[in-house]
C-alpha positions in Angstrom: 91.6 44.7 -33.7 91.9 42.1 -31.1 90.1 39.2 -32.9 88.9 36.3 -31.0 90.8 33.4 -31.0 88.8 29.9 -32.3 90.4 27.2 -33.3 88.9 23.9 -34.8 87.6 22.3 -31.8 85.5 25.4 -31.0 88.0 26.1 -28.1 89.4 29.6 -27.9 93.4 30.0 -27.9 94.1 32.6 -25.0 90.7 34.1 -25.5 87.0 33.3 -25.8 85.1 30.1 -26.9 81.4 29.4 -28.0 80.2 26.7 -26.4 79.2 24.2 -29.0 76.4 21.6 -28.2 77.5 18.5 -26.5 77.1 15.3 -28.4 76.5 17.5 -31.9 76.5 15.3 -34.7 79.0 16.0 -37.7 78.3 17.0 -40.9 79.7 18.9 -43.9 77.5 20.7 -46.2 77.4 19.1 -50.0 78.1 21.6 -53.1 74.7 20.9 -54.7 71.4 19.2 -53.8 72.1 15.8 -55.0 74.4 14.6 -52.3 72.8 17.0 -50.0 73.1 15.4 -46.0 69.9 15.5 -44.0 69.3 17.5 -41.1 66.8 15.5 -39.0 64.0 17.3 -37.1 65.5 17.4 -33.4 69.1 17.2 -34.3 71.8 19.3 -34.1 75.1 19.4 -35.8 78.8 20.8 -36.4 80.1 21.9 -39.7 82.7 24.1 -41.4 81.8 26.9 -44.1 84.5 27.8 -46.6 84.9 31.3 -47.3 83.7 30.8 -50.7 81.5 27.5 -50.3 77.4 27.4 -50.8 76.9 24.3 -49.3 73.5 22.7 -49.1 71.8 20.3 -46.6 68.5 18.6 -47.1 65.2 18.8 -44.8 62.3 15.8 -45.5 59.4 17.2 -44.3 55.4 16.1 -44.5 52.8 18.6 -45.7 51.4 20.6 -42.9 54.8 20.9 -40.1 56.5 24.4 -40.2 60.2 23.6 -40.1 63.1 26.0 -38.9 66.7 25.4 -39.1 69.5 27.5 -37.5 72.8 28.1 -38.2 75.6 29.7 -35.8 78.6 30.4 -37.8 81.9 31.1 -35.4 85.0 32.4 -37.3 88.2 31.0 -36.6 91.5 32.5 -35.3 93.2 35.2 -37.3 89.8 36.4 -39.1 89.9 39.8 -40.7 86.1 40.8 -40.7 84.1 43.6 -42.7 81.3 45.8 -41.8 78.5 43.8 -44.1 80.6 40.1 -43.5 78.4 37.3 -42.7 76.6 34.5 -43.6 73.4 34.1 -45.3 70.6 31.4 -44.3 68.0 30.2 -47.1 65.4 27.3 -47.5 64.4 26.2 -50.9 62.1 23.7 -52.2 62.6 20.9 -54.9 62.2 23.2 -57.2 64.2 25.8 -56.8 61.4 28.7 -55.4 62.6 30.3 -52.3 60.7 29.6 -48.8 63.3 31.9 -46.8 66.7 33.8 -46.6 68.5 35.7 -43.7 71.5 37.6 -43.7 73.7 37.9 -40.6 76.3 40.1 -40.6 79.2 41.3 -37.9 78.3 44.8 -38.4 79.6 48.1 -37.6 82.5 46.6 -35.0 83.6 44.6 -36.9 84.3 42.0 -33.9 84.5 38.9 -34.3 82.1 36.5 -32.2 79.3 33.7 -32.9 76.5 35.1 -35.5 73.1 33.4 -35.9 70.8 33.3 -39.1 67.8 30.7 -39.5 65.4 29.7 -42.5 62.0 28.3 -42.5 59.4 26.2 -44.4 56.1 27.3 -43.2 52.5 26.2 -43.6 51.1 29.0 -41.4 50.9 31.3 -42.7 51.3 29.5 -46.3 53.9 30.0 -48.7 52.6 28.5 -51.6 55.7 28.1 -53.5 56.9 25.9 -50.8 53.9 23.7 -50.0 53.8 19.7 -49.9 55.6 17.0 -48.4 59.1 16.2 -50.1 62.9 17.4 -49.7 63.5 21.2 -49.0 67.0 22.3 -49.0 69.1 24.6 -46.7 71.6 26.5 -48.4 74.5 28.6 -46.5 76.9 30.9 -47.5 79.2 33.7 -46.3 78.3 37.3 -47.7 80.1 40.3 -48.1 83.4 38.3 -48.2 85.2 41.1 -50.2 88.8 42.1 -48.7 87.7 39.4 -45.8 90.5 36.9 -44.6 90.3 33.7 -46.4 89.6 31.5 -43.3 87.3 28.7 -42.4 84.4 28.9 -39.7 82.8 26.5 -37.9 78.9 25.7 -37.4 76.5 24.7 -35.3 73.3 24.0 -36.9 69.7 22.6 -35.6 66.5 21.6 -37.1 63.1 21.4 -35.6 59.4 21.0 -36.8 55.9 22.2 -35.4 52.8 20.4 -35.7 49.2 22.2 -37.3 46.7 23.1 -34.8 43.9 21.0 -33.9 41.4 23.6 -35.1 41.9 26.6 -36.9 43.2 29.5 -35.1 43.1 33.2 -35.3 44.9 34.1 -38.8 45.8 37.7 -38.2 48.3 38.9 -35.8 46.7 40.9 -32.2 46.3 44.8 -33.3 46.4 45.9 -29.7 48.9 45.3 -27.4 50.6 46.9 -24.3 53.4 48.4 -26.4 55.3 50.2 -23.3 58.2 49.0 -22.6 58.6 48.2 -18.5 60.4 50.1 -16.2 63.8 48.1 -15.8 64.2 45.8 -12.8 65.7 46.9 -9.5 67.4 45.8 -6.9 70.5 44.3 -5.3 72.4 42.4 -8.9 72.6 38.7 -8.3 75.8 37.1 -9.9 75.6 35.5 -13.3 78.2 34.7 -15.2 76.8 34.3 -19.0 77.2 30.8 -20.7 79.3 30.5 -23.8 76.5 29.3 -26.4 73.1 28.4 -26.6 72.9 25.0 -25.5 74.7 26.3 -22.1 72.9 29.6 -22.0 73.0 30.7 -18.2 69.2 30.6 -16.8 68.1 34.0 -15.7 64.2 35.2 -14.6 62.9 38.5 -13.6 65.3 40.3 -11.3 69.2 41.7 -11.7 71.7 39.7 -12.5 75.5 41.0 -12.8 78.8 39.4 -14.5 82.3 40.3 -15.9 82.8 40.6 -19.7 85.6 41.1 -21.5 86.4 42.7 -25.1 85.6 40.0 -27.6 83.3 37.9 -25.5 79.9 36.9 -25.9 77.5 35.5 -23.0 74.6 33.5 -23.1 71.4 33.8 -21.3 67.9 32.2 -21.4 64.5 33.3 -20.0 61.0 31.3 -19.6 58.5 33.2 -21.3 54.8 31.8 -21.0 52.0 32.1 -23.4 50.4 36.0 -22.9 53.6 37.2 -21.3 56.3 40.2 -22.8 59.9 39.8 -21.6 61.7 42.9 -21.6 65.5 43.4 -21.1 68.4 46.2 -20.6 72.6 45.3 -20.8 74.4 47.8 -18.7 78.0 47.8 -19.3 80.1 49.9 -16.4 82.3 52.5 -16.5 86.0 51.9 -17.7 87.3 55.3 -15.8 89.0 56.6 -19.1 87.8 60.0 -20.2 88.3 59.6 -23.5 88.2 57.8 -26.3 85.0 55.9 -28.5 84.6 52.6 -29.8 81.5 52.4 -32.4 79.0 49.5 -31.9 80.8 48.3 -28.5 77.8 46.6 -27.0 75.2 44.5 -28.5 72.2 42.9 -27.0 69.8 40.0 -29.0 66.5 38.4 -28.4 66.4 35.1 -30.0 63.5 32.9 -29.6 63.2 29.2 -29.0 64.2 28.4 -32.3 66.9 30.8 -32.6 65.6 33.1 -34.5 66.3 36.7 -34.0 63.4 38.9 -32.6 65.2 42.0 -32.2 69.0 43.7 -32.1 70.2 46.8 -30.5 74.1 48.1 -30.6 75.1 51.2 -28.5 78.5 52.8 -28.7 80.9 53.4 -25.8 83.0 56.3 -24.5 84.3 54.7 -21.1 81.3 56.1 -19.4 78.3 53.7 -18.2 76.0 52.5 -21.4 72.8 51.0 -22.1 71.6 48.9 -24.3 67.6 48.6 -24.2 65.3 46.3 -26.3 62.1 47.8 -27.5 59.0 46.1 -26.5 57.8 43.2 -28.1 53.9 42.0 -27.9 52.6 39.1 -25.4 54.0 35.5 -26.5 51.0 34.3 -28.9 50.3 32.0 -31.7 48.5 34.4 -34.1 51.9 36.9 -34.1 53.3 34.9 -37.1 50.9 36.7 -39.1 52.6 40.2 -38.3 54.9 41.7 -40.7 57.1 42.9 -38.4 60.0 40.6 -37.1 60.1 42.1 -33.7 56.1 40.6 -33.6 56.7 37.5 -35.5 59.1 35.9 -33.7 56.7 36.2 -30.4 54.9 33.1 -31.5 56.0 30.4 -29.0 56.2 30.1 -25.3 59.4 28.5 -24.1 63.1 29.7 -23.5 64.4 32.8 -24.9 67.5 34.0 -25.2 69.8 36.9 -24.4 72.9 36.8 -26.1 75.7 40.1 -25.4 78.5 40.9 -27.0 81.2 43.5 -25.8 83.2 44.3 -29.0 87.3 43.4 -29.0 87.8 46.7 -29.9 87.1 48.3 -26.9 90.3 46.8 -25.8 92.1 49.1 -27.9 91.0 52.3 -26.2 89.8 51.6 -22.9 91.7 48.2 -21.8 91.3 44.6 -21.5 89.1 44.5 -18.7 86.8 42.6 -17.9 83.6 45.2 -17.7 80.6 44.9 -15.2 77.5 43.7 -17.3 74.3 44.5 -15.4 71.2 42.7 -17.0 67.7 44.0 -16.0 64.9 41.2 -17.0 61.1 42.0 -16.6 58.9 39.5 -17.3 55.3 40.9 -17.4 51.9 40.2 -18.4 49.2 37.1 -17.1 50.4 33.8 -18.5 47.3 31.9 -20.2 46.9 28.6 -22.1 48.5 28.2 -25.2 47.2 26.7 -28.9 46.3 22.9 -28.8 48.7 21.3 -31.9 47.5 18.3 -33.6 50.5 16.2 -33.1 53.6 16.2 -31.6 56.3 18.6 -32.1 60.2 17.6 -32.8 62.1 17.6 -30.7 59.0 16.0 -28.8 59.6 18.1 -25.4 59.7 21.1 -28.0 56.5 22.7 -25.9 57.1 21.0 -22.3 59.4 22.3 -20.5 57.6 25.4 -19.4 55.0 23.0 -17.9 58.2 21.2 -16.8 59.1 24.2 -14.9 55.7 25.2 -12.8 55.7 21.3 -11.8 59.3 21.8 -10.1 58.1 24.5 -7.9 59.0 27.8 -10.5 57.0 30.2 -11.9 59.4 31.5 -14.8 60.9 33.8 -12.7 64.0 35.1 -10.5 64.8 37.7 -8.4 68.1 39.1 -6.8 69.1 37.3 -4.1 67.0 34.2 -4.7 67.7 31.0 -6.3 68.2 30.2 -9.9 65.1 29.5 -11.7 64.8 25.9 -13.6 66.5 26.1 -17.3 64.2 25.6 -19.8 64.7 23.8 -23.4 61.8 24.7 -25.8 61.9 25.3 -29.5 59.8 27.0 -32.3 59.1 30.0 -33.6 57.1 30.1 -36.7 58.7 31.0 -39.9 56.3 34.4 -41.2 58.7 36.5 -42.5 62.5 36.4 -42.4 64.1 39.8 -41.5 64.6 42.2 -43.9 66.6 45.5 -42.4 67.8 48.4 -44.2 71.5 48.7 -43.9 71.5 52.8 -43.2 72.1 52.8 -39.7 75.2 50.7 -39.8 77.0 52.9 -37.2 75.3 51.3 -34.4 74.5 47.8 -35.3 76.6 44.8 -34.5 74.9 42.8 -36.9 72.1 43.2 -39.7 69.6 40.3 -41.2 67.5 40.7 -44.5 65.0 38.0 -45.5 62.0 36.9 -47.1 59.2 33.9 -47.1 
């Protein structure tokens, strides 16, 4: 298996790199709550995660805001991965009550690449064990490490808060929405190389986009999605010209919402012929989606920049060569945009929900088209944290990662 060679600097040695956020502050987790370093809302941090460590970080929260944290783990050079290996991110109260947890794993392809898990303390929906102002703790650890290599991984961590609403809104997710996936976008593909990380994601709108992708590489794109709108995407991998061979879980496509919480993920194998990974339909963005039991619905609770992350497994090179291979990304955003909810205060960072408005003022409508100019990039955040992912591990042969959790 070809592994992605990532060093302490985040630069890939002879392979591919993860683009860490410029200016991210250095932070090292503590072995317990006593010395846990603070993750300030709006901040982005860099740290490391040893194989056997359980690291603690602190969130100082008021009694009304929803708080979200994401952790992206990047394996270093020489990492040997198992199907179940990955990271777990948990948020706990000062009394040790569980507010949320999620696992993200590498899955069937065992291909080294950035993986992201998230956690939250929410007041809407209410978690009665995690209410009140004070300190809460983010716990990050590796999972599934039996038989894995002992190397240190690099981390990128973010934190954000969302204020309460001015007036009480709906406390149930919409029961009826258009669940039909739109027809994939058509037209001449416009070249758009993907970015190397969340903060470096390449902007795309509605249309057809193309790039070269090599085995082991991960490409990041961001799509503006307004209130009331539904994104959809497919990722197509071109043929290799080979007439034999097969790679399990070769192409993976994940949709993340504005604070890097995974909404849905699909992976497909590759036999050298054209392969397509198509995301299932998601509901229109609605504040009340947070009350749904399904992560595919509850994740669609904020307008802003959504992320499409595409990974091509390193093992594709073993069967079909080093590439690069042609990637075609078809993006659709349907539905009429509507006004969002009224918040009683300011999110942190302050511009968390202002990017869509900035994009409209710049003359864009949040869409792009093949042959057109690039849309203005969005920088938005927020998902709420109703449920955290609970996934059955039975269908591991078609997935590139897995997550489990509860709030």
